C-alpha positions in Angstrom: -22.2 -31.2 52.8 -22.3 -27.3 52.6 -24.4 -25.9 49.8 -21.3 -24.3 48.2 -19.7 -27.7 47.8 -22.7 -29.4 46.3 -22.2 -30.9 42.7 -25.3 -28.9 41.6 -23.8 -25.6 42.6 -20.4 -26.5 41.1 -22.2 -27.1 37.8 -23.8 -23.7 37.9 -20.5 -22.1 38.8 -18.7 -23.8 35.9 -21.4 -22.8 33.5 -21.2 -19.2 34.7 -17.5 -19.0 34.3 -17.7 -20.6 30.8 -20.3 -18.0 29.9 -18.1 -15.1 31.0 -15.2 -16.5 29.1 -17.3 -16.8 26.0 -18.6 -13.3 26.4 -15.1 -12.0 26.8 -14.0 -13.8 23.7 -16.9 -12.4 21.7 -16.1 -8.9 23.0 -12.5 -9.2 21.9 -13.5 -10.4 18.5 -16.0 -7.5 18.2 -13.3 -5.0 19.1 -10.9 -6.6 16.6 -13.5 -6.5 13.9 -14.3 -2.9 14.7 -10.6 -1.9 14.5 -10.3 -3.7 11.1 -13.4 -1.9 9.8 -12.1 1.4 11.0 -8.6 0.8 9.5 -9.9 -0.3 6.1 -11.5 3.0 5.0 -8.3 4.8 6.2 -6.1 2.7 4.1 -8.4 2.9 1.1 -8.4 6.7 1.4 -4.7 6.8 1.8 -4.3 4.6 -1.3 -6.5 6.8 -3.4 -4.6 10.0 -2.3 -1.3 8.2 -2.9 -2.5 7.1 -6.4 -3.4 10.7 -7.3 -0.2 12.0 -5.8 2.0 9.5 -7.7 0.2 10.3 -10.9 0.7 14.0 -10.6 4.3 13.7 -9.4 5.2 11.8 -12.6 4.8 15.0 -14.6 7.7 17.0 -12.9 9.7 13.7 -12.8 9.3 13.4 -16.6 10.3 17.0 -17.1 13.5 16.5 -15.0 14.3 13.3 -17.0 13.9 15.1 -20.3 16.0 18.0 -19.2 18.8 16.0 -17.8 18.7 13.6 -20.8 19.5 16.5 -23.1 22.6 17.3 -21.0 24.0 13.8 -21.2 27.1 13.1 -23.3 25.9 12.4 -26.9 26.7 8.7 -26.8 24.5 8.3 -23.7 21.4 9.9 -25.2 19.8 6.7 -26.2 16.2 6.2 -25.0 15.4 6.4 -21.3 14.2 3.4 -19.3 10.4 4.0 -19.7 10.7 3.9 -23.5 13.1 0.9 -23.5 10.9 -1.0 -21.0 7.8 -0.3 -23.1 9.6 -1.4 -26.3 10.6 -4.7 -24.6 7.0 -5.3 -23.6 5.8 -4.5 -27.2 8.3 -6.9 -28.6 7.3 -9.6 -26.2 3.7 -9.1 -27.2 4.7 -9.2 -30.9 3.1 -5.9 -31.6 6.2 -3.7 -32.0 6.2 -3.9 -35.8 2.5 -2.8 -35.9 3.1 0.4 -33.9 4.1 3.8 -35.1 6.6 5.9 -33.2 3.7 8.1 -32.0 1.8 5.1 -30.7 4.9 3.8 -28.9 5.3 7.2 -27.2 1.7 7.1 -26.1 2.1 3.6 -24.6 5.3 4.7 -22.9 3.6 7.6 -21.2 0.6 5.4 -20.2 3.0 2.9 -18.7 5.2 5.5 -17.1 2.3 7.4 -15.4 0.6 4.1 -14.5 3.7 2.9 -12.7 4.0 6.3 -10.9 0.5 6.0 -9.7 0.9 2.4 -8.6 4.0 3.4 -6.6 2.0 6.3 -5.2 -0.6 3.8 -3.9 2.1 2.0 -1.9 3.4 5.3 -0.5 0.0 6.5 0.5 -0.8 3.2 2.3 2.6 3.0 4.0 2.4 6.6 5.1 -1.0 6.0 6.7 0.5 3.3 9.0 4.3 3.6 9.3 5.5 7.2 8.8 4.3 10.7 8.1 3.7 11.8 4.5 6.0 14.7 3.6 8.7 15.7 1.1 11.5 14.0 3.1 9.8 10.6 3.5 8.6 10.9 -0.1 12.1 11.5 -1.4 13.4 8.5 0.5 10.6 6.4 -0.8 11.4 7.6 -4.4 15.0 6.5 -3.9 13.7 3.1 -2.7 11.5 2.8 -5.8 14.5 3.5 -8.0 16.7 0.9 -6.2 13.9 -1.7 -6.0 13.1 -1.3 -9.7 16.5 -0.9 -11.3 18.4 -3.2 -9.0 15.7 -5.7 -8.4 12.4 -6.0 -10.2 13.2 -4.9 -13.7 16.4 -6.9 -14.1 14.8 -10.0 -12.5 11.9 -9.8 -15.0 14.2 -9.1 -18.0 12.6 -5.8 -18.7 15.7 -3.7 -18.2 19.4 -4.3 -17.5 20.5 -3.5 -13.9 21.6 0.0 -13.0 25.1 -1.4 -12.3 25.5 -1.8 -16.0 24.4 1.7 -16.9 26.8 4.7 -17.1 27.0 6.8 -13.9 25.5 9.9 -15.6 22.4 8.0 -16.5 22.1 6.5 -13.1 22.4 10.0 -11.6 19.6 11.2 -14.0 17.3 8.4 -12.9 18.1 8.9 -9.2 17.5 12.6 -9.4 14.2 12.2 -11.2 13.0 9.6 -8.6 13.9 11.9 -5.8 11.8 14.6 -7.4 8.9 12.2 -7.9 9.1 11.1 -4.3 9.3 14.6 -2.8 6.3 15.8 -4.9 4.4 12.6 -4.1 5.1 13.1 -0.4 4.0 16.7 -0.4 0.8 16.1 -2.4 -0.1 13.2 -0.1 0.5 15.3 3.0 -1.8 18.0 1.7 -4.4 15.3 0.8 -4.4 14.0 4.3 -4.7 17.4 5.8 -7.5 18.5 3.5 -9.6 15.4 4.5 -8.8 15.4 8.2 
């Protein structure tokens, strides 16, 4: 029998091939782990930038909401969604009768800015992986936040009635303010990425 055909050599060859396959598998796992480690700080940085951008963008959004609210027909000038949502939560927690109007306003602002920052985190993380951060993608994202919130999340949780039951003027107000929030969030996020690149 030729040496290459001996059972002993076959055993060595099988072990060698198994070793190479194991090394290849370990190498692929190492590369995958490296990519995940590299991606994780990027997403974390994007989320932090987005959180700050969303928080800051809530200020001009609030100004737009306030200005447009004053221009609504008198019978539509009842409190805007942030205040009504906060009041619903206060009532659910059975603390509404313990709070002054000033305390309610503070809680409304905290919740409003907190939600803006939370949505900014989503935008920052998404822009790091799926699209470029700029005013255009930010405005589209803002429109998506309005639709997802007032046509989905808020009605589903009972925190606010759906936008389809609101007057058109109030929906236009909310859409415009979310477009402003999104555009500003997108621009601040873009600048944040450039400053840290």
